[in-house]
N, C-alpha and C positions, 0 to 999 in steps of 0.2 A: 501371499499376502505381500509379504516382506517387502517385495520389490516394490508394490503398488504404492504403499507407505512412505517406500526411497522416494518415488517418481510423484506423490504429493509431496514430497516438503514442508513436512511438519514446522520447522522451523522457521518460514515463512507466515505461516499463520496466524500468530497473536500481531506482526506486524500490521497484517490486513483488516482487523478488525479494530484498531485504533479509533479512525473516524468517527465508526458507527456508537463508540462510546463514549466521546465526546461530542456527537451532532446530540446524540439520546440524551446525555447528562444536563447538553445547556436549553433544551425542551422545560425538562423535569424542573430547573432553576427557575422554571417560568412557570412552575406548576401545569404541567402538561406533560403526558404521556401516554402512550398506547403501547401495550406488551406485546400483543400482537406483530404491529410494526416493525417494533424493536427485535421480536423472536426472527421473523423471516428477512430482516434485512442483514441479520446475523448469518443468516445460512446463504442467504443469494452472494454475502462479499464470500464467504469460504469457497462456495462454489466457483466463479468467479477466478479466485486466488489459484485453485484447483486446478482449473481450466488452463491459466493462464502457466502454471509449472506443467501439466501435460504436454500443453503444446510445446512449450519450449523443448521438454526433453524430445518430442516428436521432432519438431524443426531440426533444431541442432543435429538430431540423429541421422537424419536422412541427409541433409548438406555435409554430413563431415566436419563439422564446425570440431563436435565434441569429439576428438580422439584422442591418439596416445599422448600428443602435447599438452593434455588439457591441465592446469594448475588443480584446477578445483578437484571437488568430488565427482568421480564418472557417474556420467547418467545410467538408465536404465536400457533405452533404444541402442549409446553406443555399446553398452557390454555384452549385448547382445539377450539378457534376461527378459525382454518384455519386447515382441515382434513391432514393427512400424505398423504390421495391420492391425494387432491387439492395441496399440495406443490411439491410433486413429479411432478404431472404435470407440474406446474408454473417453476420446475428445469429443465426439458425438454424442455419447450417452450424459457427460457430465455438460456439457451446451444447454441439451432440453432436459434434465433437473434442472439446471441453475435458472434456465427462462419459467419455469414451470414456477419456482419459487418466487421469480423476480413478479408475478405475474399475481403469486396469492398474496405478496408484500402490498403491491398496486391494490388489489380488491381490499385489502384490509384499512387499507389509508382512506383510499376514497369513497370506496362502496359503491351504490347507485348515484353519485354526484362528481361532481367535477370534470367531465369527462373529457376537454380540453388537458388537463393535468395525468388524468390517467395514460392520454394518449400520447403525452409528453415520455414521461416517464418509461412507456411500455416502448417509444423511438430507444430512447435512453439506453435503456436495459439492451435490446437487442446491438446499440453501438457498441455498449461496454464488451457483449459477450465476442463481437466481430471484432475487436480491437485484441481481444486477450488473445486468439488465435491467431490474429495476423500479424504479432509480434517478431515472432520466428519461422511460419508457414505461410507459405504461397511462394511465387515466381519475383515480387519486391516487398517483402515484410520491410517493415518500418524500423524494427528494431537494427534488421543493419544499414540502417540508412542514418542511425543516429538520435534518432526520435522517440526513444526509448524513455530517457527521462522525463518529456512533456506527456506523456501517456500515464507512467506513475504518477507526476503530478497530478495532473486532472483528476483521472478514477480515484486513486488510492487517498486524495488529499479533499478535493474538492468536492467532488461530488459524491463519494464517502459520508462526506460531515455534515454539509451543505443540505445533502440529499434528505438524509434521515431526519433532519432538523423538519425539512419543509414536510417531509412525508407525514411529520407526527404533528405540527402546529399548524397545515395550510399558511406561513407566512416566511418569507423573508428576513432573518436581520444580518445585515452586512457584518457587522461586528466579526460572526462568526468565522467571516473569511481568514482571520487572524490566527485561531488555532489551527485551521485547516490547512495555510500556509506552513504552520510547523508541520503537522503531520506530512503534506505532500511533501513538501523536502527534506526532511528524515526519510522517509521512503525512495525518493530519489540518492539520497545518500547510501542507502543498502544498494540501490540496484547500483551505483557508481563501483562503491567499492568491489562488486561481481565485477563489472569491467575492467579495474584495475589489477585486480588477479587475473584476468583469462587476458589483457591486453596481447600478450605478444600470442597466443594462439589464435584469437581474436584476427590478428594480422593476416596471419597466413591463407585463414580460410574467406577472407575475404568481408570478413563481420567488421562494416565500420562504424562502431559505435562512438559515442561522444568521444572517450579516453581513446581511441585510435585515431580520430581525429584531430584532436588535441594534444598528445603525447601525457605521460605520464605527472613529469614534473606540474602541467597546468591542470594534468586533473587532479592534483592534489591540492593546491590553488583553490580551484571551484569547489572541492570536497570541503575546505574551510569556511568559504562565505557561503553554500548554501546553508551550512548546519550554525553558523551565525544570524542570518537571517532568518531562519527556523526558532533559535531561542529569543531574539527580537520581538518577533512577532507576539509571540504568548507572554511576554513582559508587556510588550504595549496593550493586550489584549485587555491584561489583568487590570494596568492602571486605568483604561478609558472606562472599565468595568466596576472603577471604583473600589478594588480587591481589598479587605482589609488585610495587614499582616500576615495574619495565620491562612490566608485564602491563597498565600505564594506557597502553597507547597507541592505545588509541582516542578520548581525550581531544583528542587530536590534530584530528580530525574537527570539534569545539565553534570552534576558530578562524575557519573561513569559515561558522560557524552565527551567532556572535558577529558577525563583520562582517554577517551576511545581517539580524541584527536592526536594526545601528544604521541599513541601508537602509530597513528596515522603517519606522523612529522617522521617518525623514525625507521619506519619498513626501509628495507633495504631489497629484501629476496618478494618478488610477488606471492609465493608462499603465505606471507606472512598476514597479508591482506584478509585470508579465510575465514580466523576465526573474529574478525574487526566486524563481519558482518552478521554473528549473532547477538553480539553485542551491542551493534547499533538497534537492529530488530525490537531485541528483548527491551532496549533503553527507550524506545519508544513508545511500546508495549504499557513501560512502567509510568513514562510519561501520560498516555492518555489516561489512565485509570486515576494518576494526582490530579490532574486537571479535573478530571470527573467530579472526584470529590470536594476540591477547592467549590466547583459551581455548587453544587449539593449544600456545603458552608452557606454560602452567600443565599439560598434558600431559606437557611437556617436563621440567618441575620434578618431577612424581612420578615419572619414569622415573631421573632425576640421583637424587633422594632415595633411590630402592630398591637 
């Protein structure tokens, strides 16, 4: 069991929930909520994240990308504690469970109405499952071509945040793209740290991540750029939503993130990137909680003014 828990990479799970929290509580700020959608959105997102982690363990393991040259934590298929066949079966089972959860999520959102929306989200769910697998699995996985950042931004930022908001409210508020961008870019930052840590072994294995393509120095500059854009997006969102001073609570999450950037700037050895993954992932989750609370304060302001 401990090896399967290791393969699931529990430290990545809070990061995947960040978009669900922000999208759901934005709906709450507009006096709309659905506990069933919230519950199944969380389960579906966890399923996708675990599936992605299993697929990454399997794909990099059988391709030899995870080997003795790896700087980060060793993986289960790499160590031989889980066989490739067992991991492949686990991927299939996780994909099936995630699909069932996605169907339940769509059902509790639309019931017997909005057929076209149901079909759209069903297709989106299938694409998300396929993308989670194809990151490192197959003859030409997109993670080996430098497109992993795009996948993370779209699915763990835009789709997660905007998607759950739409499933609850049945409408689109384009302003939510700003906090969705924050979460998406923070998540890309976590992937970028992972790829900066593994740049040497990825080069040897032919895994052409964005970091391998642009080099370590440019990857650091890229990291700073996406983090600053992410932080600015939420401040712009708060300003456009006319937040009160006490609603800028989410800015507290920027403190550990700025400290994280200082550490990234000082990194000289690839191993030093590894603890920064956890810090940025937890800081993103911390941001999501604080942004959710800020939105609830917004709701209380409306009630008081009325």
